[in-house]
Residue frames as qw, qx, qy, qz and C-alpha x, y, z in Angstrom:
[[0.034, 0.254, 0.389, -0.885, 120.41, -100.78, -51.40],
 [0.269, 0.598, 0.754, 0.022, 116.74, -100.48, -52.13],
 [0.240, 0.547, 0.377, 0.708, 115.32, -97.79, -54.50],
 [0.319, -0.888, -0.275, -0.187, 113.52, -95.71, -51.75],
 [0.596, -0.676, 0.018, 0.432, 116.70, -95.36, -49.62],
 [0.506, 0.092, 0.320, 0.795, 118.72, -94.32, -52.63],
 [0.033, 0.726, 0.430, 0.536, 116.06, -91.62, -53.21],
 [0.477, -0.858, -0.163, 0.092, 116.13, -90.38, -49.67],
 [0.645, -0.367, 0.182, 0.646, 120.04, -90.21, -49.78],
 [0.366, 0.343, 0.414, 0.760, 119.97, -88.41, -53.14],
 [0.176, -0.853, -0.375, -0.318, 117.24, -85.95, -51.94],
 [0.572, -0.762, -0.069, 0.296, 119.23, -85.14, -48.77],
 [0.615, -0.118, 0.287, 0.725, 122.34, -84.54, -50.89],
 [0.192, 0.574, 0.410, 0.682, 120.50, -82.12, -53.25],
 [0.341, -0.888, -0.256, -0.170, 118.91, -80.15, -50.36],
 [0.675, -0.574, 0.015, 0.464, 122.18, -80.00, -48.57],
 [0.533, 0.089, 0.301, 0.786, 123.87, -78.58, -51.59],
 [0.023, 0.707, 0.407, 0.578, 121.20, -76.03, -52.27],
 [0.495, -0.838, -0.204, 0.103, 121.30, -74.79, -48.64],
 [0.631, -0.395, 0.150, 0.651, 125.00, -74.36, -48.84],
 [0.376, 0.340, 0.383, 0.772, 124.79, -72.44, -52.10],
 [0.183, -0.839, -0.384, -0.338, 122.07, -70.12, -50.60],
 [0.565, -0.737, -0.115, 0.351, 124.20, -69.27, -47.71],
 [0.593, -0.014, 0.261, 0.761, 126.97, -68.09, -50.08],
 [0.158, 0.735, 0.385, 0.536, 124.65, -65.31, -51.39],
 [0.366, -0.919, -0.065, -0.135, 125.00, -63.42, -47.99],
 [0.819, -0.151, -0.031, 0.553, 128.79, -64.18, -47.88],
 [0.122, -0.895, 0.038, 0.428, 130.81, -61.01, -47.27],
 [0.418, -0.238, 0.593, 0.646, 133.03, -61.93, -50.13],
 [0.239, 0.474, 0.720, 0.448, 130.10, -61.15, -52.45],
 [0.104, -0.909, -0.366, 0.170, 129.32, -57.79, -50.96],
 [0.506, 0.101, 0.162, 0.841, 130.82, -54.72, -52.57],
 [0.001, 0.872, 0.363, -0.328, 130.21, -51.07, -52.03],
 [0.493, 0.261, 0.295, 0.776, 131.01, -48.47, -54.69],
 [0.008, -0.855, -0.240, 0.460, 130.99, -44.69, -54.21],
 [0.545, 0.342, 0.382, 0.663, 131.36, -42.71, -57.42],
 [0.039, -0.835, -0.138, 0.531, 132.03, -38.92, -57.60],
 [0.539, 0.274, 0.468, 0.645, 132.14, -37.31, -60.97],
 [0.130, 0.843, 0.093, -0.514, 132.42, -33.79, -62.44],
 [0.629, 0.775, -0.050, -0.049, 133.50, -32.38, -65.65],
 [0.486, 0.688, -0.493, 0.218, 136.96, -33.91, -66.45],
 [0.027, -0.425, 0.798, -0.426, 137.45, -35.54, -63.01],
 [0.837, -0.264, -0.334, -0.343, 136.29, -38.74, -61.25],
 [0.026, -0.434, 0.790, -0.432, 136.98, -40.42, -58.12],
 [0.818, -0.202, -0.367, -0.393, 135.72, -43.89, -56.84],
 [0.246, -0.421, 0.802, -0.345, 136.06, -46.05, -53.80],
 [0.820, 0.068, -0.455, -0.340, 135.34, -49.60, -54.44],
 [0.248, -0.460, 0.717, -0.461, 135.30, -51.66, -51.15],
 [0.844, -0.147, -0.434, -0.279, 134.77, -55.33, -50.41],
 [0.763, -0.636, 0.115, -0.021, 135.81, -57.34, -47.37],
 [0.901, -0.046, 0.144, 0.407, 139.17, -58.14, -49.01],
 [0.522, 0.046, 0.185, 0.831, 140.31, -55.12, -50.89],
 [0.080, 0.856, 0.284, -0.424, 139.76, -51.43, -51.32],
 [0.517, 0.343, 0.373, 0.690, 140.28, -49.76, -54.67],
 [0.013, -0.807, -0.137, 0.575, 140.71, -45.89, -54.92],
 [0.554, 0.368, 0.482, 0.570, 140.44, -44.69, -58.37],
 [0.019, 0.814, 0.099, -0.571, 141.12, -41.02, -59.13],
 [0.463, 0.679, -0.308, -0.480, 140.72, -40.30, -62.77],
 [0.837, 0.352, -0.406, -0.106, 142.96, -43.01, -64.41],
 [0.178, 0.493, -0.744, 0.414, 145.14, -43.68, -61.36],
 [0.833, -0.340, -0.312, -0.306, 144.28, -46.71, -59.20],
 [0.040, -0.480, 0.757, -0.441, 145.52, -47.64, -55.69],
 [0.815, -0.233, -0.469, -0.248, 144.72, -51.09, -54.37],
 [0.027, -0.420, 0.728, -0.541, 145.08, -51.87, -50.73],
 [0.339, -0.265, -0.898, 0.093, 143.79, -54.56, -48.32],
 [0.436, -0.626, -0.267, -0.589, 140.60, -53.73, -46.55],
 [0.036, 0.285, -0.734, 0.615, 141.18, -53.27, -42.88],
 [0.277, -0.345, -0.895, 0.056, 138.99, -55.46, -40.74],
 [0.050, -0.517, -0.505, 0.689, 137.76, -52.59, -38.60],
 [0.188, 0.276, -0.310, -0.890, 136.89, -50.54, -41.77],
 [0.360, -0.148, -0.812, -0.435, 134.78, -53.40, -43.11],
 [0.207, -0.433, -0.825, 0.298, 133.01, -53.82, -39.81],
 [0.071, 0.425, 0.209, -0.878, 132.22, -50.16, -39.77],
 [0.333, 0.110, -0.486, -0.800, 130.72, -50.37, -43.32],
 [0.316, -0.290, -0.893, -0.134, 128.70, -53.46, -42.39],
 [0.110, -0.494, -0.668, 0.546, 127.25, -51.67, -39.36],
 [0.199, 0.360, -0.064, -0.910, 126.32, -48.67, -41.49],
 [0.322, 0.018, -0.730, -0.603, 124.74, -50.90, -44.11],
 [0.191, -0.360, -0.902, 0.143, 122.54, -52.66, -41.56],
 [0.066, 0.504, 0.377, -0.775, 121.01, -49.21, -40.67],
 [0.324, 0.370, -0.298, -0.818, 119.92, -48.72, -44.44],
 [0.741, 0.311, 0.554, -0.219, 117.02, -50.46, -46.00],
 [0.238, -0.275, 0.669, 0.649, 118.82, -51.44, -49.16],
 [0.272, 0.416, 0.824, 0.270, 115.66, -52.33, -51.00],
 [0.071, 0.929, 0.351, -0.089, 114.51, -48.61, -50.61],
 [0.490, -0.406, 0.142, 0.759, 117.92, -47.06, -51.38],
 [0.255, 0.302, 0.509, 0.765, 116.80, -45.84, -54.76],
 [0.169, -0.775, -0.520, -0.318, 113.71, -44.04, -53.06],
 [0.462, -0.446, -0.277, 0.715, 115.82, -41.95, -50.75],
 [0.176, 0.933, 0.282, 0.134, 114.72, -38.40, -51.07],
 [0.563, 0.033, -0.027, 0.826, 117.52, -35.93, -51.97],
 [0.111, -0.766, -0.270, 0.573, 117.09, -32.43, -50.64],
 [0.487, 0.843, 0.197, 0.115, 116.75, -29.81, -53.32],
 [0.081, -0.933, 0.341, 0.076, 119.87, -28.07, -52.01],
 [0.574, -0.397, 0.679, 0.227, 121.76, -31.21, -52.91],
 [0.703, 0.433, 0.545, 0.143, 120.79, -31.19, -56.58],
 [0.066, 0.843, -0.215, -0.488, 122.96, -28.35, -57.99],
 [0.364, -0.259, 0.766, 0.462, 124.77, -30.84, -60.12],
 [0.459, 0.560, 0.689, 0.023, 121.65, -30.83, -62.30],
 [0.307, 0.915, 0.250, 0.076, 122.29, -27.28, -63.46],
 [0.052, -0.964, 0.258, 0.036, 125.70, -25.90, -62.38],
 [0.707, 0.461, -0.510, 0.167, 128.24, -28.78, -62.84],
 [0.446, -0.637, 0.524, -0.348, 128.77, -29.44, -59.17],
 [0.133, 0.277, -0.951, -0.014, 130.40, -32.78, -58.47],
 [0.783, -0.143, -0.145, -0.588, 127.80, -35.55, -58.47],
 [0.077, -0.358, 0.906, -0.214, 127.93, -38.59, -56.26],
 [0.841, -0.109, -0.223, -0.480, 126.19, -41.98, -56.10],
 [0.287, -0.394, 0.851, -0.195, 126.59, -45.10, -54.02],
 [0.801, 0.097, -0.458, -0.373, 125.93, -48.66, -55.30],
 [0.487, -0.359, 0.743, -0.285, 125.77, -51.77, -53.05],
 [0.690, 0.231, -0.617, -0.299, 126.28, -55.07, -54.81],
 [0.558, -0.294, 0.691, -0.354, 125.09, -58.05, -52.72],
 [0.583, 0.088, 0.798, 0.124, 125.65, -61.22, -54.75],
 [0.295, 0.379, 0.658, 0.581, 123.41, -60.95, -57.80],
 [0.043, -0.880, -0.473, -0.012, 121.45, -57.89, -56.46],
 [0.366, 0.189, -0.014, 0.911, 122.48, -54.31, -57.03],
 [0.136, -0.839, -0.483, 0.208, 121.05, -51.41, -55.07],
 [0.416, 0.346, 0.144, 0.829, 121.60, -47.83, -56.24],
 [0.107, -0.603, -0.408, 0.676, 121.26, -44.48, -54.39],
 [0.360, 0.879, 0.292, 0.108, 119.86, -41.50, -56.22],
 [0.574, 0.327, -0.054, 0.749, 122.53, -38.93, -57.30],
 [0.337, -0.905, -0.228, 0.125, 123.31, -36.02, -55.03],
 [0.253, 0.873, -0.294, 0.296, 125.79, -33.24, -54.76],
 [0.711, 0.092, -0.525, 0.459, 129.13, -34.29, -53.25],
 [0.196, 0.155, -0.488, 0.836, 129.17, -33.55, -49.63],
 [0.461, -0.054, 0.190, -0.865, 125.48, -33.31, -49.31],
 [0.259, -0.078, -0.954, -0.129, 124.41, -36.95, -48.94],
 [0.602, -0.490, -0.287, -0.561, 120.94, -37.71, -47.73],
 [0.432, -0.592, 0.494, -0.469, 120.76, -38.34, -44.02],
 [0.967, -0.053, 0.139, -0.206, 120.13, -42.12, -44.54],
 [0.914, 0.199, 0.005, 0.354, 123.55, -42.59, -46.27],
 [0.054, 0.951, -0.202, 0.226, 125.43, -39.66, -45.00],
 [0.609, -0.634, 0.475, -0.018, 127.68, -41.54, -42.63],
 [0.859, 0.112, 0.442, 0.232, 128.43, -44.18, -45.21],
 [0.518, 0.803, 0.089, 0.281, 129.19, -41.54, -47.82],
 [0.204, -0.908, 0.333, -0.153, 131.47, -39.65, -45.49],
 [0.768, -0.415, 0.485, 0.042, 133.31, -42.87, -44.54],
 [0.813, 0.372, 0.332, 0.302, 133.89, -44.08, -48.11],
 [0.275, 0.938, -0.039, 0.209, 134.99, -40.59, -49.03],
 [0.406, -0.824, 0.393, -0.042, 137.62, -40.65, -46.19],
 [0.903, -0.120, 0.348, 0.221, 139.22, -43.84, -47.53],
 [0.638, 0.668, 0.083, 0.375, 140.69, -41.67, -50.37],
 [0.109, -0.952, 0.173, -0.226, 142.42, -39.32, -47.91]]
């Protein structure tokens, strides 16, 4: 086999491998949503990916399989959110009581492969409108 043909075949193989690895970055198996709710002495988290849902209340953990319809609902809600601007969402002043009175504080984190997106903190039950539905749905998984 001549040298140029070997080079073409090797180049095709390298490009093919890199395309396949790039596609994995958007794979649902690498997407995870975390909702943390914390107050003095108590914490509650919902950690959800396409395979499993973890509900953590203080030190107790419940693990269950994520329902397909729940994951689809989460994906639909995430598509409505501009993740790169998640940190910039404006939290209404009425949802900042946690800063001075000890109200429960909530944050949402979206992990997409190697990228992490964080919401600003807000009072539990008073999520900004951009993430309100997602917050309510994640919270409902603990009920």
